[in-house]
C-alpha positions as CSV (number, residue, x, y, z in Angstrom):
1,X,0.0,-1.3,-46.2
2,X,-0.3,-4.3,-48.7
3,X,-0.5,-3.9,-52.0
4,X,-0.5,-5.5,-55.8
5,X,1.4,-3.5,-58.4
6,X,0.0,-4.5,-61.8
7,X,1.5,-3.5,-65.2
8,X,1.7,-4.0,-68.6
9,X,-1.6,-5.5,-69.3
10,X,-1.6,-4.6,-72.8
11,X,-5.0,-5.7,-73.4
12,X,-4.5,-9.7,-72.3
13,X,-7.8,-9.8,-70.1
14,X,-7.3,-13.6,-69.6
15,X,-3.8,-12.7,-67.9
16,X,-5.7,-9.4,-66.3
17,X,-8.4,-11.9,-64.5
18,X,-6.1,-14.4,-63.4
19,X,-3.6,-11.8,-61.3
20,X,-7.1,-10.4,-60.2
21,X,-8.6,-14.0,-59.0
22,X,-5.0,-14.3,-57.3
23,X,-5.4,-10.6,-55.3
24,X,-7.9,-12.2,-54.4
25,X,-7.0,-15.1,-53.0
26,X,-4.3,-13.5,-51.3
27,X,-5.8,-10.0,-49.9
28,X,-4.4,-6.6,-50.1
29,X,-5.2,-2.9,-48.9
30,X,-5.1,-1.9,-52.9
31,X,-4.6,-2.5,-56.0
32,X,-2.3,-0.3,-58.3
33,X,-1.9,-0.4,-61.8
34,X,1.2,1.2,-64.0
35,X,0.4,1.7,-66.9
36,X,1.1,0.5,-71.2
37,X,-3.0,-1.4,-70.3
38,X,-4.7,-1.3,-73.8
39,X,-1.7,-1.3,-76.5
40,X,-1.6,-4.5,-78.8
41,X,-4.2,-7.0,-81.0
42,X,-6.0,-8.8,-78.0
43,X,-9.0,-7.2,-76.0
44,X,-7.8,-3.5,-75.5
45,X,-11.9,-2.1,-75.5
46,X,-12.6,-5.4,-73.0
47,X,-10.1,-4.5,-71.1
48,X,-10.1,-0.9,-71.4
49,X,-13.9,-1.4,-69.9
50,X,-13.1,-3.4,-67.0
51,X,-10.1,-1.3,-66.0
52,X,-12.4,1.3,-65.4
53,X,-14.5,-0.3,-63.2
54,X,-12.0,-0.8,-60.8
55,X,-10.9,1.7,-57.8
56,X,-7.3,1.2,-58.3
57,X,-4.6,4.1,-58.9
58,X,-3.8,3.7,-62.4
59,X,-1.2,5.3,-64.2
60,X,-0.3,5.9,-68.1
61,X,2.5,4.7,-69.7
62,X,4.3,5.5,-73.3
63,X,2.1,3.6,-75.5
64,X,-1.5,5.0,-73.2
65,X,0.3,7.8,-74.4
66,X,0.9,6.7,-78.1
67,X,-3.1,5.9,-78.6
68,X,-3.9,9.4,-77.4
69,X,-1.5,10.6,-80.1
70,X,-1.4,8.6,-82.7
71,X,-0.7,9.6,-86.3
72,X,0.3,7.4,-89.5
73,X,4.0,6.5,-88.2
74,X,2.4,5.3,-85.2
75,X,3.1,1.6,-84.7
76,X,0.8,-1.5,-85.3
77,X,0.1,-2.3,-81.4
78,X,-1.3,1.1,-80.8
79,X,-3.4,1.5,-83.9
80,X,-5.6,-1.1,-83.6
81,X,-5.7,-0.7,-80.0
82,X,-6.8,3.4,-81.0
83,X,-9.3,1.6,-83.4
84,X,-11.1,-1.1,-81.1
85,X,-11.6,2.2,-78.5
86,X,-14.8,4.4,-78.3
87,X,-14.9,8.4,-77.1
88,X,-15.5,7.4,-73.6
89,X,-12.7,4.8,-73.5
90,X,-10.0,7.6,-75.0
91,X,-11.7,10.1,-72.6
92,X,-10.5,7.8,-69.3
93,X,-7.1,7.2,-70.6
94,X,-6.2,11.0,-70.9
95,X,-7.7,11.2,-67.5
96,X,-4.7,9.2,-65.9
97,X,-1.3,10.8,-64.7
98,X,2.6,9.6,-65.9
99,X,3.7,9.4,-61.8
100,X,1.6,9.5,-58.7
101,X,3.0,9.8,-54.8
102,X,1.0,6.9,-52.9
103,X,3.0,8.6,-50.0
104,X,5.4,10.4,-49.2
105,X,8.0,7.4,-49.4
106,X,6.1,5.6,-51.9
107,X,6.4,6.9,-55.7
108,X,4.7,5.4,-59.0
109,X,5.7,5.5,-62.2
110,X,5.4,3.5,-65.3
111,X,9.6,4.0,-67.0
112,X,11.7,6.3,-64.0
113,X,10.0,9.3,-62.8
114,X,11.0,11.4,-65.5
115,X,10.2,9.5,-68.2
116,X,7.5,7.0,-69.4
117,X,10.1,5.6,-72.0
118,X,13.3,5.3,-70.2
119,X,13.1,1.4,-68.2
120,X,14.9,2.0,-64.5
121,X,16.3,-0.9,-64.0
122,X,17.5,-2.1,-67.3
123,X,19.4,-0.8,-70.4
124,X,17.8,-2.9,-73.7
125,X,18.6,-6.3,-72.7
126,X,21.1,-6.2,-70.1
127,X,21.1,-4.8,-66.4
128,X,21.2,-1.3,-65.8
129,X,24.7,-0.1,-63.2
130,X,24.2,1.2,-60.3
131,X,25.5,4.7,-61.6
132,X,22.5,4.3,-64.6
133,X,20.1,3.8,-61.5
134,X,21.0,6.7,-60.0
135,X,21.2,8.9,-62.6
136,X,17.5,8.1,-63.5
137,X,16.4,8.4,-59.8
138,X,16.8,12.3,-60.2
139,X,15.6,14.3,-57.2
140,X,13.4,12.1,-56.0
141,X,13.8,11.5,-52.2
142,X,10.8,8.6,-52.3
143,X,12.1,5.4,-50.3
144,X,10.3,3.0,-52.5
145,X,9.8,3.1,-56.1
146,X,7.1,1.0,-58.3
147,X,7.7,0.9,-61.8
148,X,7.4,-0.9,-65.1
149,X,7.7,-0.6,-68.8
150,X,11.1,-3.0,-69.1
151,X,8.0,-6.3,-68.3
152,X,10.9,-7.8,-66.5
153,X,10.5,-8.4,-62.5
154,X,13.6,-7.2,-61.3
155,X,13.7,-5.5,-57.6
156,X,16.4,-3.2,-56.4
157,X,18.0,-2.1,-52.8
158,X,20.2,1.0,-53.4
159,X,22.8,1.1,-51.0
160,X,21.9,3.8,-49.0
161,X,19.3,4.7,-51.3
162,X,15.3,4.5,-52.3
163,X,14.0,0.6,-53.5
164,X,13.4,0.2,-56.6
165,X,10.8,-2.8,-57.5
166,X,9.4,-3.9,-61.3
167,X,6.3,-6.0,-61.2
168,X,7.2,-7.4,-64.4
169,X,4.3,-7.5,-67.4
170,X,0.1,-9.3,-67.2
171,X,0.1,-10.1,-70.7
172,X,3.0,-9.7,-72.8
173,X,6.0,-11.7,-71.8
174,X,8.2,-10.9,-74.0
175,X,8.9,-8.8,-77.2
176,X,11.5,-6.8,-79.2
177,X,13.0,-3.0,-79.4
178,X,14.7,-1.0,-81.9
179,X,15.9,1.6,-79.0
180,X,18.7,2.2,-77.9
181,X,19.7,-0.7,-80.5
182,X,17.8,-3.7,-82.0
183,X,17.0,-5.8,-78.8
184,X,14.9,-8.3,-77.5
185,X,13.4,-8.9,-73.7
186,X,12.3,-12.4,-72.8
187,X,10.8,-13.9,-69.9
188,X,11.2,-17.8,-70.7
189,X,7.7,-18.3,-69.7
190,X,3.5,-17.4,-70.8
191,X,2.7,-16.1,-67.7
192,X,1.6,-13.6,-66.1
193,X,3.5,-11.1,-64.0
194,X,2.7,-9.0,-60.6
195,X,3.9,-8.6,-57.4
196,X,3.0,-7.7,-53.8
197,X,4.3,-5.2,-52.0
198,X,3.7,-5.0,-47.8
199,X,5.0,-2.8,-44.6
200,X,6.1,-4.3,-41.3
201,X,7.0,-2.2,-39.2
202,X,10.1,0.0,-40.6
203,X,10.0,-2.3,-43.6
204,X,8.9,-2.9,-46.9
205,X,8.7,-6.6,-48.5
206,X,8.3,-7.7,-51.5
207,X,7.0,-10.9,-53.5
208,X,7.1,-11.2,-57.0
209,X,4.6,-13.5,-58.6
210,X,3.7,-16.0,-61.4
211,X,0.1,-16.7,-62.6
212,X,-0.6,-19.7,-65.1
213,X,-3.8,-18.9,-67.3
214,X,-5.2,-19.7,-70.8
215,X,-2.4,-17.9,-72.4
216,X,-2.9,-20.4,-75.7
217,X,-6.7,-19.1,-76.4
218,X,-4.5,-15.5,-76.2
219,X,-2.1,-16.3,-78.8
220,X,-4.8,-17.9,-81.0
221,X,-6.5,-14.4,-81.1
222,X,-3.1,-12.7,-81.6
223,X,-2.8,-15.1,-84.5
224,X,-6.3,-14.4,-86.0
225,X,-5.1,-10.4,-86.0
226,X,-2.0,-11.5,-88.4
227,X,0.5,-11.1,-85.6
228,X,2.8,-13.7,-85.4
229,X,5.1,-12.1,-83.0
230,X,2.9,-11.3,-80.3
231,X,1.6,-15.3,-81.0
232,X,5.2,-16.6,-80.6
233,X,5.7,-14.4,-77.4
234,X,2.5,-15.4,-75.8
235,X,2.6,-19.0,-76.6
236,X,6.4,-19.0,-75.1
237,X,7.9,-15.9,-73.2
238,X,10.6,-15.9,-75.9
239,X,10.5,-14.4,-79.7
240,X,11.4,-16.8,-81.6
C-alpha cells in the first residue's frame, strides 16, 4: 500500500495542484486528505469543487466544522470561506467525518482521535513530550496514525507504541494562534508540504515532501483580500 497524505490546504488551490502533480509523478494507490481544506482568503469555492471531483478519502478538520457552524464570533478566515460557498459545497462539507479507520492498523484524524482542535505532536510552539502524545492517543490501538492541524511536517514513533505522522500543510506555511497562549507556528519556507506513506513487508515507511509552487500569486491574492498576515506567511513561511 502506498498512500499520499495531504492536509491543511486552506483554499490554496495553486499549492494543491502542484502537490497533485508531484503525487501523479511518484505514483500512489490512494490519496488521503486530513482536513482544513477551505478556510482562508484564497480560493475556497474553487478548492471545494476540485476536492469534490476527487475519489480521495477526506476528513473534516476544525475549520471545516467551524465554517458549517459560522456565527458573529467566527474568525475572518472562516467567514470569508463560508461566504464564497454555495449550498452544494456546504452539503459536501457536512458529509466529511472527523476520523476514519483506513484499516484496523491505520487511523486518520485531523488533530487527535478525540479532538479536531488538539495538536497531536505539538504543544503550542514546542514539540509535545512523550507523555503528552501518549495521553492524546486515548484508547486507539492503531499502529499508524496520520494527523494534521499543526501545519508542521513531523514523524514520531513511540517505543512500543504507534507511529504518528503529520504531513504538514499544503497551503498555509505559517500562522499565529492564541491557544493555549499567543504563539506563532512557522515552517520557514513558502512551499507546499505533503507525505507519502508506504508499507514494505511488515514495516511502514514515511517520506515528508516539499513542493515549490507559484506562492507569490497566492500571496498577492491574500493581499488583495486585505489579509496581510496571510500575504507574509505565503511569501516567506514566517509571520513577520
